[in-house]
LOGU-319805 format. One record per residue (C-alpha): x, y, z; residue in three letters; residue number from 1; chain. Coordinates in nm, 2 decimals, decimal comma, padded with zeros to 4 digits. Each point is the difference from the previous one (the first is absolute). Layout:
N
c1 = X | c2 = Y | c3 = Z | code = ALA | pos = NUM | unit = A
...
//
This chain:
159
c1 = -04,24 | c2 = 01,35 | c3 = -01,93 | code = MET | pos = 1 | unit = A
c1 = -00,02 | c2 = -00,34 | c3 = 00,01 | code = SER | pos = 2 | unit = A
c1 = 00,18 | c2 = -00,20 | c3 = -00,28 | code = SER | pos = 3 | unit = A
c1 = -00,21 | c2 = -00,32 | c3 = 00,08 | code = ASP | pos = 4 | unit = A
c1 = -00,33 | c2 = 00,08 | c3 = -00,02 | code = ASP | pos = 5 | unit = A
c1 = -00,10 | c2 = 00,39 | c3 = -00,07 | code = GLY | pos = 6 | unit = A
c1 = 00,13 | c2 = 00,20 | c3 = -00,31 | code = PRO | pos = 7 | unit = A
c1 = 00,35 | c2 = -00,02 | c3 = -00,11 | code = ALA | pos = 8 | unit = A
c1 = 00,24 | c2 = 00,32 | c3 = 00,09 | code = GLU | pos = 9 | unit = A
c1 = 00,11 | c2 = 00,24 | c3 = -00,31 | code = PRO | pos = 10 | unit = A
c1 = 00,28 | c2 = -00,11 | c3 = -00,20 | code = ARG | pos = 11 | unit = A
c1 = 00,25 | c2 = 00,30 | c3 = 00,12 | code = VAL | pos = 12 | unit = A
c1 = -00,09 | c2 = 00,31 | c3 = 00,19 | code = ARG | pos = 13 | unit = A
c1 = 00,23 | c2 = 00,29 | c3 = 00,10 | code = GLU | pos = 14 | unit = A
c1 = 00,08 | c2 = -00,01 | c3 = 00,36 | code = ARG | pos = 15 | unit = A
c1 = 00,05 | c2 = 00,31 | c3 = 00,25 | code = PRO | pos = 16 | unit = A
c1 = 00,39 | c2 = -00,01 | c3 = -00,03 | code = ASP | pos = 17 | unit = A
c1 = -00,04 | c2 = 00,03 | c3 = -00,38 | code = GLY | pos = 18 | unit = A
c1 = 00,10 | c2 = -00,41 | c3 = -00,06 | code = SER | pos = 19 | unit = A
c1 = -00,22 | c2 = -00,20 | c3 = -00,15 | code = LEU | pos = 20 | unit = A
c1 = -00,24 | c2 = -00,32 | c3 = 00,11 | code = ARG | pos = 21 | unit = A
c1 = -00,04 | c2 = -00,26 | c3 = -00,21 | code = GLU | pos = 22 | unit = A
c1 = -00,22 | c2 = -00,33 | c3 = 00,09 | code = VAL | pos = 23 | unit = A
c1 = -00,05 | c2 = -00,29 | c3 = -00,22 | code = SER | pos = 24 | unit = A
c1 = -00,13 | c2 = -00,35 | c3 = 00,04 | code = TYR | pos = 25 | unit = A
c1 = 00,14 | c2 = -00,35 | c3 = -00,09 | code = GLY | pos = 26 | unit = A
c1 = -00,06 | c2 = -00,37 | c3 = 00,05 | code = GLY | pos = 27 | unit = A
c1 = 00,20 | c2 = -00,31 | c3 = 00,05 | code = LEU | pos = 28 | unit = A
c1 = -00,18 | c2 = -00,26 | c3 = -00,19 | code = VAL | pos = 29 | unit = A
c1 = 00,07 | c2 = -00,35 | c3 = 00,10 | code = ILE | pos = 30 | unit = A
c1 = -00,06 | c2 = -00,30 | c3 = -00,20 | code = ARG | pos = 31 | unit = A
c1 = 00,07 | c2 = -00,33 | c3 = 00,11 | code = GLY | pos = 32 | unit = A
c1 = 00,00 | c2 = -00,15 | c3 = 00,35 | code = SER | pos = 33 | unit = A
c1 = 00,28 | c2 = 00,06 | c3 = 00,24 | code = LEU | pos = 34 | unit = A
c1 = -00,08 | c2 = -00,31 | c3 = 00,20 | code = ALA | pos = 35 | unit = A
c1 = 00,09 | c2 = -00,21 | c3 = -00,30 | code = ALA | pos = 36 | unit = A
c1 = 00,28 | c2 = 00,26 | c3 = -00,10 | code = GLY | pos = 37 | unit = A
c1 = -00,15 | c2 = 00,11 | c3 = -00,30 | code = THR | pos = 38 | unit = A
c1 = -00,05 | c2 = 00,38 | c3 = 00,09 | code = ALA | pos = 39 | unit = A
c1 = 00,08 | c2 = 00,22 | c3 = -00,25 | code = GLU | pos = 40 | unit = A
c1 = -00,02 | c2 = 00,41 | c3 = -00,01 | code = LEU | pos = 41 | unit = A
c1 = -00,05 | c2 = 00,19 | c3 = -00,31 | code = ALA | pos = 42 | unit = A
c1 = 00,24 | c2 = 00,29 | c3 = -00,04 | code = THR | pos = 43 | unit = A
c1 = 00,07 | c2 = 00,26 | c3 = -00,25 | code = VAL | pos = 44 | unit = A
c1 = 00,33 | c2 = 00,13 | c3 = -00,16 | code = VAL | pos = 45 | unit = A
c1 = -00,12 | c2 = 00,39 | c3 = -00,07 | code = PRO | pos = 46 | unit = A
c1 = 00,07 | c2 = 00,12 | c3 = -00,37 | code = ARG | pos = 47 | unit = A
c1 = 00,39 | c2 = 00,10 | c3 = 00,00 | code = GLY | pos = 48 | unit = A
c1 = 00,07 | c2 = -00,06 | c3 = 00,34 | code = ARG | pos = 49 | unit = A
c1 = 00,15 | c2 = -00,38 | c3 = 00,05 | code = GLY | pos = 50 | unit = A
c1 = -00,16 | c2 = 00,00 | c3 = 00,35 | code = SER | pos = 51 | unit = A
c1 = -00,19 | c2 = -00,26 | c3 = 00,10 | code = LEU | pos = 52 | unit = A
c1 = -00,32 | c2 = 00,16 | c3 = 00,21 | code = THR | pos = 53 | unit = A
c1 = -00,35 | c2 = -00,06 | c3 = 00,10 | code = LEU | pos = 54 | unit = A
c1 = -00,32 | c2 = 00,14 | c3 = -00,22 | code = PRO | pos = 55 | unit = A
c1 = -00,12 | c2 = 00,32 | c3 = 00,16 | code = LYS | pos = 56 | unit = A
c1 = -00,16 | c2 = 00,31 | c3 = -00,12 | code = GLY | pos = 57 | unit = A
c1 = -00,21 | c2 = 00,32 | c3 = 00,12 | code = GLY | pos = 58 | unit = A
c1 = -00,36 | c2 = -00,02 | c3 = 00,05 | code = ALA | pos = 59 | unit = A
c1 = -00,27 | c2 = 00,15 | c3 = -00,29 | code = ASP | pos = 60 | unit = A
c1 = -00,27 | c2 = 00,19 | c3 = 00,14 | code = ALA | pos = 61 | unit = A
c1 = -00,28 | c2 = -00,19 | c3 = 00,18 | code = GLY | pos = 62 | unit = A
c1 = 00,25 | c2 = -00,30 | c3 = 00,10 | code = GLU | pos = 63 | unit = A
c1 = 00,06 | c2 = -00,16 | c3 = 00,30 | code = THR | pos = 64 | unit = A
c1 = 00,37 | c2 = -00,11 | c3 = 00,09 | code = GLY | pos = 65 | unit = A
c1 = -00,11 | c2 = -00,36 | c3 = -00,06 | code = PRO | pos = 66 | unit = A
c1 = -00,13 | c2 = 00,06 | c3 = -00,33 | code = GLN | pos = 67 | unit = A
c1 = 00,26 | c2 = 00,25 | c3 = -00,12 | code = THR | pos = 68 | unit = A
c1 = 00,28 | c2 = -00,32 | c3 = 00,10 | code = ALA | pos = 69 | unit = A
c1 = -00,21 | c2 = -00,25 | c3 = -00,22 | code = LEU | pos = 70 | unit = A
c1 = -00,07 | c2 = 00,25 | c3 = -00,30 | code = ARG | pos = 71 | unit = A
c1 = 00,44 | c2 = 00,07 | c3 = 00,02 | code = GLU | pos = 72 | unit = A
c1 = 00,04 | c2 = -00,38 | c3 = 00,04 | code = VAL | pos = 73 | unit = A
c1 = -00,23 | c2 = -00,04 | c3 = -00,30 | code = ARG | pos = 74 | unit = A
c1 = 00,12 | c2 = 00,29 | c3 = -00,24 | code = GLU | pos = 75 | unit = A
c1 = 00,43 | c2 = -00,11 | c3 = 00,08 | code = GLU | pos = 76 | unit = A
c1 = -00,03 | c2 = -00,36 | c3 = 00,01 | code = THR | pos = 77 | unit = A
c1 = -00,30 | c2 = -00,12 | c3 = -00,19 | code = GLY | pos = 78 | unit = A
c1 = -00,11 | c2 = -00,21 | c3 = 00,31 | code = ILE | pos = 79 | unit = A
c1 = -00,33 | c2 = 00,01 | c3 = 00,16 | code = HIS | pos = 80 | unit = A
c1 = 00,03 | c2 = -00,04 | c3 = 00,36 | code = ALA | pos = 81 | unit = A
c1 = -00,26 | c2 = 00,04 | c3 = 00,34 | code = ALA | pos = 82 | unit = A
c1 = 00,10 | c2 = 00,19 | c3 = 00,29 | code = VAL | pos = 83 | unit = A
c1 = 00,06 | c2 = -00,25 | c3 = 00,29 | code = ARG | pos = 84 | unit = A
c1 = 00,13 | c2 = 00,25 | c3 = 00,29 | code = ASP | pos = 85 | unit = A
c1 = 00,23 | c2 = 00,35 | c3 = 00,05 | code = PRO | pos = 86 | unit = A
c1 = 00,37 | c2 = -00,05 | c3 = 00,07 | code = LEU | pos = 87 | unit = A
c1 = 00,03 | c2 = 00,35 | c3 = 00,11 | code = GLY | pos = 88 | unit = A
c1 = 00,19 | c2 = 00,24 | c3 = -00,17 | code = HIS | pos = 89 | unit = A
c1 = 00,39 | c2 = 00,14 | c3 = -00,08 | code = VAL | pos = 90 | unit = A
c1 = 00,10 | c2 = 00,33 | c3 = 00,02 | code = ASP | pos = 91 | unit = A
c1 = 00,30 | c2 = 00,18 | c3 = -00,15 | code = TYR | pos = 92 | unit = A
c1 = 00,15 | c2 = 00,32 | c3 = -00,18 | code = TRP | pos = 93 | unit = A
c1 = 00,14 | c2 = 00,07 | c3 = -00,34 | code = TYR | pos = 94 | unit = A
c1 = 00,03 | c2 = 00,30 | c3 = -00,21 | code = ARG | pos = 95 | unit = A
c1 = -00,20 | c2 = 00,08 | c3 = -00,31 | code = ARG | pos = 96 | unit = A
c1 = 00,05 | c2 = 00,30 | c3 = -00,22 | code = GLY | pos = 97 | unit = A
c1 = 00,22 | c2 = 00,18 | c3 = 00,28 | code = GLY | pos = 98 | unit = A
c1 = -00,25 | c2 = -00,09 | c3 = 00,27 | code = ARG | pos = 99 | unit = A
c1 = 00,00 | c2 = -00,20 | c3 = 00,29 | code = GLN | pos = 100 | unit = A
c1 = -00,27 | c2 = -00,26 | c3 = 00,00 | code = VAL | pos = 101 | unit = A
c1 = -00,14 | c2 = -00,21 | c3 = 00,28 | code = PHE | pos = 102 | unit = A
c1 = -00,17 | c2 = -00,31 | c3 = -00,15 | code = LYS | pos = 103 | unit = A
c1 = -00,21 | c2 = -00,23 | c3 = 00,18 | code = SER | pos = 104 | unit = A
c1 = -00,09 | c2 = -00,33 | c3 = -00,17 | code = VAL | pos = 105 | unit = A
c1 = -00,32 | c2 = -00,22 | c3 = 00,17 | code = HIS | pos = 106 | unit = A
c1 = 00,07 | c2 = -00,37 | c3 = -00,10 | code = TYR | pos = 107 | unit = A
c1 = -00,27 | c2 = -00,26 | c3 = -00,01 | code = PHE | pos = 108 | unit = A
c1 = 00,01 | c2 = -00,40 | c3 = 00,01 | code = LEU | pos = 109 | unit = A
c1 = -00,14 | c2 = -00,10 | c3 = -00,30 | code = CYS | pos = 110 | unit = A
c1 = -00,13 | c2 = -00,34 | c3 = -00,13 | code = ASP | pos = 111 | unit = A
c1 = 00,08 | c2 = -00,10 | c3 = -00,35 | code = TYR | pos = 112 | unit = A
c1 = -00,34 | c2 = -00,01 | c3 = -00,20 | code = VAL | pos = 113 | unit = A
c1 = 00,14 | c2 = -00,04 | c3 = -00,42 | code = GLY | pos = 114 | unit = A
c1 = 00,12 | c2 = 00,21 | c3 = -00,26 | code = GLY | pos = 115 | unit = A
c1 = 00,29 | c2 = 00,01 | c3 = -00,24 | code = ASP | pos = 116 | unit = A
c1 = 00,37 | c2 = 00,15 | c3 = 00,10 | code = THR | pos = 117 | unit = A
c1 = 00,02 | c2 = 00,09 | c3 = -00,34 | code = ALA | pos = 118 | unit = A
c1 = -00,28 | c2 = 00,24 | c3 = 00,00 | code = ASP | pos = 119 | unit = A
c1 = 00,21 | c2 = 00,25 | c3 = 00,22 | code = HIS | pos = 120 | unit = A
c1 = 00,00 | c2 = 00,39 | c3 = -00,07 | code = ASP | pos = 121 | unit = A
c1 = 00,31 | c2 = 00,23 | c3 = -00,16 | code = GLU | pos = 122 | unit = A
c1 = 00,11 | c2 = 00,08 | c3 = 00,37 | code = GLU | pos = 123 | unit = A
c1 = 00,12 | c2 = -00,36 | c3 = 00,03 | code = VAL | pos = 124 | unit = A
c1 = 00,30 | c2 = -00,19 | c3 = -00,19 | code = ASP | pos = 125 | unit = A
c1 = -00,10 | c2 = -00,33 | c3 = 00,14 | code = GLU | pos = 126 | unit = A
c1 = -00,20 | c2 = -00,16 | c3 = 00,26 | code = VAL | pos = 127 | unit = A
c1 = 00,16 | c2 = -00,33 | c3 = 00,19 | code = ARG | pos = 128 | unit = A
c1 = -00,12 | c2 = -00,24 | c3 = 00,21 | code = TRP | pos = 129 | unit = A
c1 = 00,24 | c2 = -00,05 | c3 = 00,31 | code = ILE | pos = 130 | unit = A
c1 = 00,00 | c2 = -00,24 | c3 = 00,27 | code = PRO | pos = 131 | unit = A
c1 = -00,17 | c2 = 00,16 | c3 = 00,27 | code = LEU | pos = 132 | unit = A
c1 = 00,28 | c2 = -00,12 | c3 = 00,26 | code = GLU | pos = 133 | unit = A
c1 = 00,27 | c2 = 00,17 | c3 = -00,19 | code = GLN | pos = 134 | unit = A
c1 = -00,20 | c2 = 00,35 | c3 = -00,01 | code = ALA | pos = 135 | unit = A
c1 = 00,16 | c2 = 00,16 | c3 = 00,29 | code = PRO | pos = 136 | unit = A
c1 = 00,35 | c2 = -00,03 | c3 = -00,15 | code = GLU | pos = 137 | unit = A
c1 = -00,08 | c2 = 00,03 | c3 = -00,38 | code = ALA | pos = 138 | unit = A
c1 = -00,24 | c2 = 00,36 | c3 = 00,04 | code = LEU | pos = 139 | unit = A
c1 = 00,21 | c2 = 00,29 | c3 = -00,12 | code = SER | pos = 140 | unit = A
c1 = -00,13 | c2 = 00,20 | c3 = 00,27 | code = HIS | pos = 141 | unit = A
c1 = 00,02 | c2 = -00,03 | c3 = 00,37 | code = ARG | pos = 142 | unit = A
c1 = -00,34 | c2 = 00,09 | c3 = 00,10 | code = GLY | pos = 143 | unit = A
c1 = -00,12 | c2 = -00,21 | c3 = -00,24 | code = GLU | pos = 144 | unit = A
c1 = 00,21 | c2 = -00,31 | c3 = 00,13 | code = ARG | pos = 145 | unit = A
c1 = -00,13 | c2 = 00,08 | c3 = 00,37 | code = GLU | pos = 146 | unit = A
c1 = -00,38 | c2 = -00,01 | c3 = -00,18 | code = VAL | pos = 147 | unit = A
c1 = 00,09 | c2 = -00,32 | c3 = -00,18 | code = ALA | pos = 148 | unit = A
c1 = 00,12 | c2 = -00,15 | c3 = 00,35 | code = ARG | pos = 149 | unit = A
c1 = -00,36 | c2 = 00,13 | c3 = 00,19 | code = ARG | pos = 150 | unit = A
c1 = -00,17 | c2 = -00,21 | c3 = -00,27 | code = ALA | pos = 151 | unit = A
c1 = 00,21 | c2 = -00,30 | c3 = 00,05 | code = LEU | pos = 152 | unit = A
c1 = -00,04 | c2 = 00,04 | c3 = 00,37 | code = ALA | pos = 153 | unit = A
c1 = -00,34 | c2 = 00,04 | c3 = -00,03 | code = ARG | pos = 154 | unit = A
c1 = -00,09 | c2 = -00,32 | c3 = -00,26 | code = LEU | pos = 155 | unit = A
c1 = 00,23 | c2 = -00,22 | c3 = 00,25 | code = SER | pos = 156 | unit = A
c1 = -00,22 | c2 = 00,10 | c3 = 00,28 | code = GLU | pos = 157 | unit = A
c1 = -00,31 | c2 = -00,16 | c3 = -00,20 | code = SER | pos = 158 | unit = A
c1 = 00,17 | c2 = -00,37 | c3 = -00,02 | code = LEU | pos = 159 | unit = A
//
């Protein structure tokens, strides 16, 4: 299924080998200008984790990938955004309840529209705006650092 315009994939499903497949959608929300050196990225510190990550989550019934990404951004950051472009996906394995989980997160480059970062949900301890150019080093997870590099490259192309 397409993460760009068709229905989003279900959050979790069992794979033939007994492992689980989980699909999420997230947004890299940018405010400011790369050309002016003011571009910032919205990031979250998940509750009780201390890591710096990107907002993301699973689809609700009937949502597309971009709709899911925008809803998750709004819920986790309090920010309203608009999707600009797909940035591809990040795949990784982790364990949950003794089971292997293969997770794919589809990311979208988004423009900041408005909102209040104090209006985030209980899944998040803190919302931070960080300089976009620092994101490839500042984000806690390798895959998210890579997608931040993609966003930087995409925005640099349009300068």
